[in-house]
N, C-alpha and C positions, 0 to 999 in steps of 0.2 A: 269831563270825561266822555268819550264816545261810547255809546252802548250799541251792541249788535245782538240780534236774536241768536239764541243757542238752542240746540236740540240734543236729546238723548244723553243727559249727563249720567255718569257712573262714577263710583269710587271703589277702589280696592286698597288693601293694606299691603305694602311691599315690605315684608319682614326683613329681607336682606338689607334694604336701605333704611328701614326704621321710620318710614313715613307713609302717609296716605297719598295716593295718586288720584287726582280728580281729572276726568277727561270728558270731552263733549265735542259736538260738531258745530261749526259756525262758518259763515262766509264773511271774509274781510274784503270789502270792495277794493278792487285794484290789484289784489294778489291773484296769481295764477290766471293771467289773461288768456292763456291758450285753451282753457276749459270754461271760460265765462260765457254765460248766456245773456241774451238781450231782452229788452221789454219787461213784461211782468215777472219774468223768471230770473232777472238779474241778481236777485238775492239768494240764488241757489247755486253756489259754487263752493260747496263745503269741503273742509278738511278737518282733521281731528286735532284739537289743541288740548293742552294740559297744564296743570299746576300741581305742586305738592305742598303738604302741610303736615306738621307733627301734632298741632294743637287746635286746628280750625280757628285760630285767632290771627296767625300770620301765614302768608302764602308766598311761594317763590313766584318770580315773574312768569306770566303765561308764555308758553312756547309752542311751536308747531310740533305736534306729537307724531303725526303720520300723514305723509303725502306720497302717493304712488302715481301721480299724474292724472288722476280722475276725481270726480266729485264723489265724496264718501261721507256716509253718516252711520249712526247706530252701531258704534263699536262696542264690543264687550270683551273683557279680558278674563282669562282663567289660567290657572297653573296646570302644567303637564309635567310632573316630576320636577326637575330643575329648570325647565323651560316654561315659556308662556305662549299661549295661543290668543290671538285677537281675531274674533269673527266680526265682520263688518258688512255693511250694505254698499255695493257699487251702485251709485246713484246717477250714473251716466245717462244723459238725455240725448246727446248728439254725437255721432251721426245717427246711431240707432240706440233707443233706450235699452238698458240692461236690467236694472232693478233686481239684482240677485245677491245672494250671500256668498262671501268669499272668506278666505283664511290667510293670515300671515302669522309667522312665528318669530320668537326672539328669545334670547337668553335672559333678558330683563323686561319687565313690563314697560319700561321706557324706551325699548328698542336698543340698537337698530333692528329693523324688521326685515324678514326675508322677502323675496319677490312674492307678489300676490298669487294665490292659487286660482285655478279655474273655478267656475261657479259650483257650489255644492247643491244649489237648488235648481229647479226646472225652469221651463219657459214662462211660467206665471210670474207675477210681480211679488217680490218678497221683501220684508223689512223687519227691523226690530229683533235680531237674533238674540237668543239666550241659550247657553249650552251647559251641559253637565255630562259627566261620565257615569254610566250605569253598567256595572259589570265590565264586560269587554268592549262595550259600545260607547262611542261619543254620540250624544243626541243633541241636535240643535233644533230648538223650537223657534218659530217665527210667525209673523203675521202675513198671511196671504191676503193682503188688504183689498185688492180688487174683487176677490171672491168672498170677502167678509167672513173669513174663517181662519183658524190657526192651522199651521202645518208642522211637520217634523221630518227631518232627515237624520239618518244615522250611519255611522261608519266605524269599523274596527281600526282602520289605518289612517284616518284623516285624509285619505286620497279618494277612495271609492265610496260614493254616497248612495244610499237607497232612500227614496221617498216613502215614508211610512205614515203619511198624513191620514190615511184611512184607519189607522190604529189608535188615533188620539181623538179626544173630544173635550171641548171646553164650553162654558156657558156662552150663550149668544152675546155678542157685543164686546167680548174680550179683545183687548188690543195689546200692545207691547207689554211684556211681563218679565219677571225675573224668576229663575229657578234657584232654590237653595236647599241644601241637605239639612234635614233635622232628624232627631232621634225618633225611633219607633214609639217611644213613650209620649212624645209630644203629638205625634200623629194620632195615637190612640185616644188621647185626651180631646183632641179636636173632633174626632169622630163621635165622641160621646155627647158633644155639645149640640143642642138643637138650635136651629136658626131662629 
């Protein structure tokens, strides 16, 4: 069996389909030659792949989950009512590096996906998005990895984004993370615990 490096695996439960969807980024040599790099970066021509399982004992065959004609990593999926949002990193290196967070939408977490949005992040290099809706705002947290700090953009409409990185703080050295909602009771208990 051929093994290939994989990045940024995630799993969600698709209630409608009744299975878990596992997805990740990888490069399969020879696929997508129009975006392939050469030399030491030839292993960086990622797309999103997926499999499903109901029991984590048997899995469907791996399939191409998302391809929009560019190198893509760090996908994360979340529900928006009856629809799904997938935030991802545009990992384009040529002709000009992009390294930004974008959004696609779908009726199902398995697609098909809408055309990709313009970048929601700025001119800095961003990766590892994780998103959550807080009140009226969609908040996307991400790694400003060249600046060695975390950032956040937010939007009410998923179209117009404001960089609010100056309003968040994280411990030094934090890298890609995940946001999850928990009850205030759990937060209170955690706040009582001493390190």
